[in-house]
VEXLO-133381 format. One record per residue: residue number from 1; residue in three letters; x, y, z of N, C-alpha, C in turn. Coordinates in pm, 1 decimal. Layout:
REM residues N
R   nr  rest       n.X       n.Y       n.Z      ca.X      ca.Y      ca.Z       c.X       c.Y       c.Z
R  NUM   ALA         X         Y         Z         X         Y         Z         X         Y         Z
...
REM end
This chain:
REM residues 179
R   nr  rest       n.X       n.Y       n.Z      ca.X      ca.Y      ca.Z       c.X       c.Y       c.Z
R    1   MET   -1726.5    1000.8    -490.7   -1789.0     883.8    -546.8   -1855.4     804.8    -434.6
R    2   ARG   -1978.5     763.2    -456.4   -2051.1     680.1    -361.5   -2065.3     541.5    -419.8
R    3   ILE   -2030.3     443.3    -338.8   -2045.0     304.2    -382.0   -2169.3     249.1    -313.6
R    4   THR   -2269.6     217.7    -392.8   -2393.6     166.7    -335.8   -2408.7      17.7    -358.8
R    5   LYS   -2333.7     -35.9    -453.5   -2343.3    -177.5    -484.2   -2201.7    -231.2    -505.0
R    6   VAL   -2163.8    -330.0    -424.3   -2028.9    -383.8    -433.1   -2020.5    -492.2    -540.1
R    7   THR   -2115.2    -583.0    -543.3   -2114.7    -690.3    -641.7   -2182.7    -642.3    -768.8
R    8   THR   -2099.7    -623.9    -874.1   -2154.4    -573.8   -1001.4   -2144.8    -677.2   -1112.5
R    9   ARG   -2061.5    -778.3   -1094.0   -2034.0    -882.1   -1194.1   -1959.5    -827.9   -1315.9
R   10   ASN   -1920.6    -701.1   -1313.0   -1848.5    -643.0   -1426.2   -1710.4    -703.2   -1444.1
R   11   GLY   -1651.1    -754.0   -1337.4   -1516.0    -809.3   -1345.7   -1511.1    -957.5   -1373.0
R   12   ASP   -1625.4   -1020.6   -1395.7   -1629.2   -1165.5   -1416.9   -1554.5   -1210.6   -1541.6
R   13   SER   -1529.2   -1119.2   -1633.6   -1460.7   -1155.1   -1758.2   -1308.9   -1141.3   -1747.1
R   14   GLY   -1259.0   -1108.5   -1627.3   -1115.0   -1092.8   -1609.5   -1065.3    -953.3   -1640.6
R   15   LYS   -1156.9    -861.8   -1660.7   -1119.7    -722.6   -1686.7   -1181.5    -634.2   -1579.9
R   16   THR   -1124.4    -515.8   -1565.1   -1175.8    -418.0   -1470.8   -1161.2    -278.9   -1530.7
R   17   ASN   -1233.9    -185.4   -1476.5   -1228.9     -47.8   -1525.5   -1134.3      35.0   -1440.5
R   18   LEU   -1057.5     119.0   -1506.8    -978.7     219.5   -1437.2   -1068.5     339.6   -1409.8
R   19   ALA   -1016.7     438.0   -1340.7   -1098.4     552.9   -1298.4   -1161.3     628.2   -1414.7
R   20   LYS   -1093.5     634.9   -1527.6   -1147.9     707.3   -1643.2   -1235.1     618.7   -1731.4
R   21   GLY   -1257.9     492.6   -1689.0   -1345.2     404.2   -1764.5   -1273.7     307.7   -1857.2
R   22   GLU   -1142.3     322.7   -1873.5   -1065.9     231.5   -1958.6   -1067.0      90.8   -1899.2
R   23   LYS   -1095.7      -9.8   -1982.8   -1095.3    -149.1   -1937.5    -956.6    -207.9   -1957.3
R   24   VAL    -908.3    -276.6   -1852.8    -779.9    -346.0   -1860.4    -795.0    -484.3   -1799.1
R   25   LEU    -706.3    -574.3   -1837.6    -704.4    -706.1   -1775.4    -666.3    -693.1   -1628.6
R   26   LYS    -721.0    -779.8   -1546.3    -687.5    -777.4   -1404.5    -542.4    -819.3   -1379.7
R   27   SER    -476.3    -871.1   -1482.7    -335.1    -906.9   -1472.1    -243.8    -795.7   -1522.7
R   28   ASP    -299.1    -682.5   -1561.7    -222.1    -569.8   -1612.5    -131.4    -513.4   -1502.6
R   29   ASP     -16.9    -458.0   -1542.5      77.7    -399.2   -1446.9      12.4    -293.7   -1358.4
R   30   ILE     -79.3    -216.8   -1414.2    -143.6    -111.2   -1336.8    -228.4    -171.2   -1223.1
R   31   ILE    -291.1    -284.4   -1249.3    -373.3    -349.0   -1146.0    -284.6    -413.0   -1039.3
R   32   HIS    -169.7    -466.0   -1080.7     -73.7    -518.3    -981.7     -29.8    -407.0    -886.6
R   33   ALA       7.2    -293.0    -942.9      52.5    -181.4    -859.5     -59.4    -134.4    -766.3
R   34   LEU    -180.2    -119.5    -819.7    -293.0     -76.4    -737.1    -322.2    -175.8    -625.3
R   35   GLY    -317.0    -304.1    -658.5    -344.1    -407.0    -558.4    -241.8    -407.4    -446.4
R   36   GLU    -117.7    -383.8    -480.9     -13.1    -386.9    -378.4     -16.9    -262.1    -291.8
R   37   ILE     -54.6    -150.5    -350.1     -72.4     -29.5    -270.3    -192.2     -46.3    -176.8
R   38   ASP    -298.6    -109.3    -225.2    -414.9    -138.5    -142.0    -378.0    -235.6     -29.4
R   39   GLU    -299.8    -338.6     -63.3    -256.4    -434.0      39.4    -172.0    -363.3     145.3
R   40   LEU     -85.2    -273.5     103.1      -3.4    -198.8     198.9     -91.7    -117.6     293.6
R   41   SER    -191.5     -50.7     239.8    -283.1      25.1     324.6    -355.4     -67.3     422.7
R   42   SER    -388.9    -187.5     377.9    -456.6    -283.6     465.6    -364.7    -330.8     578.0
R   43   VAL    -237.9    -353.3     546.3    -142.2    -393.2     650.2    -124.6    -279.9     750.5
R   44   ILE    -121.9    -158.3     702.0    -114.4     -43.5     792.7    -238.0     -42.7     882.9
R   45   GLY    -354.2     -78.9     827.9    -476.0     -89.4     908.7    -461.4    -191.3    1020.2
R   46   VAL    -394.2    -302.1     992.3    -366.9    -402.5    1096.5    -276.5    -341.5    1203.8
R   47   CYS    -175.0    -267.6    1160.5     -87.2    -200.5    1257.3    -166.6    -102.9    1343.7
R   48   LEU    -255.8     -27.7    1280.3    -337.5      67.8    1355.5    -426.9      -1.2    1457.9
R   49   ALA    -472.7    -120.2    1424.2    -562.1    -192.6    1515.2    -492.8    -230.7    1645.7
R   50   VAL    -360.8    -240.3    1643.6    -288.4    -279.2    1765.0    -195.5    -170.2    1816.3
R   51   SER    -198.8     -52.0    1753.5    -112.4      57.6    1796.2    -161.9     116.8    1927.3
R   52   ASP     -67.1     149.8    2013.6    -103.4     212.2    2140.5     -42.8     352.6    2153.5
R   53   ASP       1.0     409.1    2041.7      63.3     541.1    2041.7     -12.3     631.1    1943.7
R   54   SER     -78.4     732.0    1996.1    -164.4     815.7    1911.9     -85.8     894.9    1807.7
R   55   SER      36.7     937.3    1838.3     113.6    1012.9    1738.8     157.3     922.5    1623.9
R   56   ILE     194.6     799.5    1655.4     229.4     702.9    1550.1     105.0     671.2    1468.4
R   57   SER      -6.3     646.3    1536.7    -131.1     614.8    1465.9    -172.5     727.4    1373.3
R   58   SER    -159.0     849.0    1419.2    -196.3     964.2    1337.4    -113.1     969.5    1209.1
R   59   TYR      16.6     943.8    1221.8     101.4     948.8    1102.8      73.7     829.4    1010.5
R   60   LEU      43.9     713.4    1067.4       9.2     597.1     984.8    -118.4     623.6     904.6
R   61   MET    -215.0     691.8     965.8    -337.5     726.6     893.1    -308.5     825.7     781.0
R   62   LYS    -215.9     916.2     805.0    -176.5    1010.1     700.3    -114.8     933.2     582.9
R   63   ILE     -32.4     834.9     612.6      27.6     751.7     508.2     -81.0     677.9     431.1
R   64   GLN    -179.9     623.2     501.0    -290.3     555.5     431.7    -359.9     650.2     334.1
R   65   ASN    -383.7     773.3     376.2    -446.5     871.1     286.9    -357.2     902.1     167.4
R   66   ASN    -226.9     913.0     191.7    -133.4     935.7      80.7    -137.0     818.4     -17.2
R   67   LEU    -141.9     696.4      35.1    -147.0     578.5     -51.9    -276.3     576.0    -132.7
R   68   PHE    -386.0     618.3     -71.5    -512.7     624.8    -143.8    -503.1     726.0    -257.8
R   69   ASP    -439.7     840.4    -230.8    -418.3     940.2    -335.9    -330.6     883.8    -448.0
R   70   ILE    -224.7     813.4    -411.0    -135.8     753.8    -511.0    -211.6     651.0    -593.9
R   71   GLY    -292.8     568.2    -529.7    -373.1     470.4    -602.5    -468.9     537.5    -698.8
R   72   GLY    -532.1     644.9    -656.0    -621.9     719.3    -744.4    -547.6     778.0    -862.6
R   73   HIS    -431.3     829.1    -835.6    -347.6     886.2    -941.0    -310.3     779.1   -1043.9
R   74   ILE    -270.3     662.3    -995.3    -234.2     551.9   -1084.7    -357.5     506.0   -1162.4
R   75   SER    -471.5     495.6   -1095.1    -593.9     451.0   -1161.0    -640.4     548.5   -1268.8
R   76   MET    -608.6     675.7   -1249.9    -641.5     776.0   -1351.8    -546.4     765.4   -1471.0
R   77   ASN    -439.5     685.6   -1451.8    -341.5     661.9   -1558.6    -282.4     793.6   -1607.7
R   78   LEU    -248.2     879.9   -1511.3    -191.3    1010.3   -1544.7     -41.9     997.8   -1570.2
R   79   ASN       9.5    1076.9   -1660.9     151.6    1072.0   -1693.0     236.5    1153.7   -1597.1
R   80   ASP     178.8    1254.7   -1534.6     258.8    1332.8   -1440.6     256.1    1265.0   -1303.2
R   81   ASN     344.2    1306.6   -1218.9     352.3    1249.1   -1084.8     325.3    1354.6    -979.1
R   82   SER     234.3    1445.3   -1007.3     209.9    1558.6    -919.7     143.1    1520.3    -787.9
R   83   ILE      91.7    1400.7    -777.1      22.2    1361.7    -653.2     118.8    1353.8    -535.4
R   84   VAL     243.2    1318.8    -563.5     345.9    1314.4    -459.1     440.6    1430.1    -485.3
R   85   ASN     461.4    1511.5    -382.5     551.4    1625.3    -400.1     673.3    1611.6    -308.6
R   86   SER     768.1    1699.5    -327.6     893.8    1691.4    -251.5     869.9    1710.1    -101.8
R   87   GLU     766.9    1784.7     -64.0     738.0    1803.8      78.5     695.7    1671.7     144.9
R   88   MET     618.7    1591.4      72.4     576.0    1461.7     127.8     696.6    1370.9     150.6
R   89   ILE     788.8    1372.8      57.0     908.8    1290.1      69.2     997.2    1343.2     181.2
R   90   SER    1013.3    1474.3     188.5    1093.4    1534.9     295.6    1033.9    1506.7     433.1
R   91   GLU     902.1    1513.7     442.7     836.7    1485.7     571.1     864.2    1341.6     615.1
R   92   LEU     857.7    1249.9     520.9     885.2    1109.6     552.0    1031.2    1092.9     594.0
R   93   GLU    1122.8    1158.1     523.3    1264.3    1151.9     560.5    1287.4    1211.5     698.9
R   94   ASN    1219.4    1321.3     731.0    1231.7    1382.4     863.9    1181.3    1288.9     972.2
R   95   GLN    1070.5    1219.8     944.6    1018.1    1121.5    1039.9    1121.2    1011.0    1063.3
R   96   ILE    1180.2     962.1     955.6    1281.1     856.3     965.6    1399.6     905.1    1048.6
R   97   ASN    1447.6    1024.7    1019.2    1562.7    1079.5    1092.2    1530.9    1097.9    1240.1
R   98   PHE    1411.1    1146.7    1271.3    1371.4    1163.3    1411.5    1369.2    1029.7    1484.1
R   99   LEU    1306.6     930.4    1423.4    1296.3     799.0    1487.5    1432.9     733.2    1502.3
R  100   ASN    1520.3     759.4    1409.3    1651.4     693.7    1405.9    1752.7     755.9    1502.0
R  101   GLU    1723.4     877.6    1552.2    1819.2     950.7    1636.4    1870.3     870.6    1755.0
R  102   ASP    1781.5     802.9    1826.1    1820.0     733.6    1948.5    1845.3     584.3    1929.2
R  103   LEU    1845.6     539.2    1805.7    1866.9     396.0    1781.1    2015.3     366.0    1768.6
R  104   ASP    2053.5     251.6    1820.3    2191.6     206.8    1805.8    2216.8     169.8    1660.5
R  105   PRO    2337.5     196.9    1612.5    2370.2     154.4    1475.7    2359.7       2.6    1464.9
R  106   LEU    2318.1     -42.5    1350.4    2307.9    -187.3    1329.0    2445.6    -246.5    1302.9
R  107   LYS    2475.3    -355.2    1373.8    2600.1    -427.7    1350.6    2572.8    -560.1    1282.0
R  108   GLU    2450.9    -607.4    1293.7    2405.4    -730.7    1231.6    2267.4    -705.0    1173.3
R  109   PHE    2227.5    -790.1    1080.5    2090.2    -783.2    1032.4    1997.6    -821.6    1146.0
R  110   ILE    1880.3    -759.1    1149.2    1781.1    -799.9    1248.8    1669.3    -874.6    1177.6
R  111   LEU    1612.2    -968.0    1250.5    1500.4   -1045.4    1197.8    1370.3    -975.2    1233.9
R  112   PRO    1270.9    -979.9    1145.0    1141.5    -920.9    1179.1    1087.5    -986.2    1306.8
R  113   SER    1062.9    -905.4    1406.3    1017.7    -959.5    1534.7     962.5    -846.2    1619.5
R  114   GLY     939.8    -876.4    1743.7     884.4    -779.6    1837.7     746.4    -824.1    1880.2
R  115   ASN     663.4    -729.0    1916.4     525.5    -763.7    1949.1     441.1    -757.2    1821.4
R  116   GLN     310.8    -768.5    1835.3     224.0    -772.6    1718.2     235.4    -645.1    1633.9
R  117   PHE     248.8    -530.3    1700.6     259.4    -404.2    1627.5     389.5    -398.4    1547.7
R  118   SER     501.9    -417.7    1613.4     629.9    -400.8    1544.5     654.1    -510.1    1441.1
R  119   ALA     606.8    -632.0    1466.1     620.9    -738.0    1366.0     538.2    -705.6    1241.7
R  120   ASN     419.0    -649.6    1261.3     336.6    -610.3    1146.3     395.6    -490.9    1071.8
R  121   LEU     473.5    -408.1    1139.1     544.1    -300.9    1068.3     644.9    -360.9     970.3
R  122   HIS     705.2    -473.7    1008.1     796.3    -542.2     915.3     719.5    -599.0     795.9
R  123   VAL     597.2    -645.9     819.4     513.8    -691.0     706.8     484.4    -571.2     616.2
R  124   ALA     451.7    -457.4     675.5     427.1    -335.9     597.4     551.1    -298.3     516.8
R  125   ARG     669.0    -313.1     576.9     793.9    -283.3     506.1     808.3    -372.4     383.2
R  126   ALA     783.1    -502.1     400.2     797.0    -595.9     288.6     693.6    -568.0     179.6
R  127   VAL     571.3    -537.3     218.6     467.1    -506.9     120.2     498.2    -374.7      49.7
R  128   ALA     553.7    -277.5     122.7     592.7    -150.1      60.3     699.8    -174.2     -45.8
R  129   ARG     792.0    -263.5     -16.9     896.2    -295.5    -116.4     833.9    -359.3    -241.0
R  130   ARG     737.1    -448.6    -219.8     670.2    -512.4    -333.6     589.7    -410.5    -413.2
R  131   ALA     520.7    -321.2    -342.8     445.7    -215.4    -411.6     541.4    -126.8    -491.5
R  132   GLU     657.0    -100.5    -434.6     757.1     -20.9    -506.6     801.7     -93.5    -633.3
R  133   ARG     828.7    -224.5    -622.9     871.0    -300.3    -741.9     763.6    -296.9    -850.3
R  134   SER     638.5    -313.7    -811.3     529.7    -309.8    -909.7     516.2    -172.2    -972.9
R  135   THR     535.7     -70.4    -892.7     523.4      65.6    -943.4     641.9     100.5   -1033.4
R  136   VAL     759.6      46.9   -1000.2     875.5      64.7   -1088.8     843.1       6.8   -1226.3
R  137   GLN     783.5    -111.5   -1228.4     746.4    -173.3   -1355.7     646.6     -85.6   -1431.4
R  138   LEU     556.0     -26.2   -1358.9     454.5      59.6   -1420.5     515.7     186.3   -1480.4
R  139   TYR     615.1     241.8   -1410.2     677.8     366.7   -1453.5     816.6     343.6   -1513.7
R  140   ILE     837.2     230.3   -1574.8     969.1     191.1   -1624.7    1032.2     297.4   -1715.2
R  141   ASP     951.8     374.5   -1786.7    1004.6     476.2   -1877.5    1025.2     612.8   -1812.4
R  142   SER     990.2     624.4   -1684.1    1006.3     754.2   -1616.7    1051.1     735.1   -1472.0
R  143   LEU    1161.9     664.1   -1454.9    1208.7     631.1   -1319.8    1293.8     739.8   -1255.3
R  144   VAL    1363.2     820.3   -1335.0    1454.3     919.6   -1279.9    1375.4    1025.5   -1204.1
R  145   ASN    1408.2    1039.4   -1076.0    1342.3    1137.7    -989.1    1190.3    1124.5    -988.1
R  146   ASN    1141.5    1002.5    -998.2     997.6     979.3    -995.7     951.1     985.8    -849.7
R  147   PRO     871.1    1085.2    -813.2     834.4    1102.7    -673.2     749.8     988.0    -615.6
R  148   VAL     669.4     921.3    -696.8     591.1     808.5    -646.4     685.4     696.0    -603.4
R  149   ILE     783.4     665.9    -687.4     882.2     562.2    -655.4     962.7     603.5    -531.8
R  150   MET    1003.7     729.1    -527.6    1082.1     778.2    -413.6    1001.9     766.7    -283.7
R  151   TYR     874.2     802.5    -288.6     789.9     794.9    -168.6     777.1     650.7    -119.8
R  152   LEU     750.1     559.0    -210.7     736.0     418.9    -170.8     867.0     363.1    -118.0
R  153   ASN     978.4     406.6    -175.6    1108.8     362.0    -127.2    1132.9     410.4      15.5
R  154   ARG    1105.0     536.3      42.5    1121.9     590.3     178.2    1024.8     525.7     275.6
R  155   LEU     908.0     490.4     225.9     807.2     430.3     312.2     855.7     298.0     370.9
R  156   SER     920.3     216.7     291.1     971.8      90.3     345.4    1078.7     117.8     450.8
R  157   ASP    1162.7     219.2     427.8    1262.2     257.6     528.8    1193.1     303.6     656.9
R  158   TYR    1086.6     381.5     640.2    1012.9     432.2     756.0     959.5     316.6     842.1
R  159   PHE     899.4     218.1     779.4     844.1     106.4     857.2     954.1      29.1     930.6
R  160   PHE    1068.4      13.0     867.0    1180.6     -56.5     932.0    1227.2      21.3    1054.7
R  161   VAL    1250.7     151.1    1037.1    1300.3     232.6    1147.3    1193.5     247.0    1255.9
R  162   LEU    1066.8     261.7    1216.3     959.5     272.1    1315.7     951.0     145.2    1400.0
R  163   SER     967.5      29.5    1339.5     964.4     -95.0    1415.9    1078.7     -99.1    1517.8
R  164   ARG    1197.1     -61.4    1473.6    1311.8     -58.7    1566.1    1287.9      42.7    1678.2
R  165   TYR    1237.2     159.8    1643.4    1210.0     264.9    1741.2    1107.3     217.0    1844.1
R  166   TYR     998.2     160.0    1794.7     892.9     113.0    1883.9     946.9       5.1    1978.5
R  167   ASN    1022.4     -87.7    1922.9    1079.5    -193.5    2007.6    1168.8    -134.3    2115.7
R  168   LYS    1253.1     -38.4    2079.9    1341.4      22.5    2179.0    1261.2      97.6    2285.0
R  169   GLN    1160.7     174.3    2242.5    1079.2     250.5    2336.5    1005.0     159.8    2435.3
R  170   ASN     978.4      38.0    2393.9     901.9     -55.7    2477.3     987.5    -169.9    2531.1
R  171   ASN    1118.0    -149.8    2529.2    1213.3    -248.7    2582.1    1193.2    -388.4    2523.9
R  172   ILE    1164.8    -393.7    2397.9    1149.4    -521.6    2326.4    1282.0    -546.0    2254.0
R  173   PRO    1352.4    -652.7    2289.9    1482.1    -675.8    2226.7    1471.0    -710.3    2078.8
R  174   GLU    1571.6    -667.2    2001.5    1578.2    -702.5    1860.8    1640.3    -840.0    1848.4
R  175   THR    1586.4    -917.2    1755.9    1640.2   -1049.6    1729.0    1736.3   -1037.2    1612.2
R  176   THR    1863.5   -1066.4    1638.4    1962.5   -1052.7    1531.9    1979.4   -1184.4    1457.4
R  177   TRP    2018.8   -1171.3    1334.0    2044.1   -1285.6    1246.3    2166.8   -1360.0    1295.6
R  178   LYS    2153.8   -1489.9    1306.5    2264.3   -1576.3    1347.4    2310.4   -1657.1    1228.2
R  179   ARG    2440.8   -1662.3    1209.0    2495.7   -1740.6    1097.1    2504.7   -1886.1    1131.1
REM end
């Protein structure tokens, strides 16, 4: 698809078109989910803008592409969840396990902190959780073993562990919650 004109005025009535042409209100659950997935990709873009590790950046770009695929799948309003497969979820879990290998176990909650990169990873984690909540609402009738929900759930874990990993690799202390 080529976009040649951004301002169309088609959405001025509070409705928008899905990929198959169906019109829905901009307040519809499907638009909430799409918007939050788009916001998550944008936050990842902010992380990429300040990333200094090419392997991390490469994987973050892969996640952005996966999110774009998920958004397209949701916009097509498809009933199956074939866009996310078990390999994508396993790969994310493997990334989490690799990053977590050298991290100290948590004894206290940590506060989102670090440098600009790792702090923005915490923003990505929070937005991923919100995108997951919106997507849960969208798929309320098919939550059991729903791969889209599972992927978004693992994604928030990934951002949390990646932030801790990055901070440790760069000798940035974690800020723990004080009672």
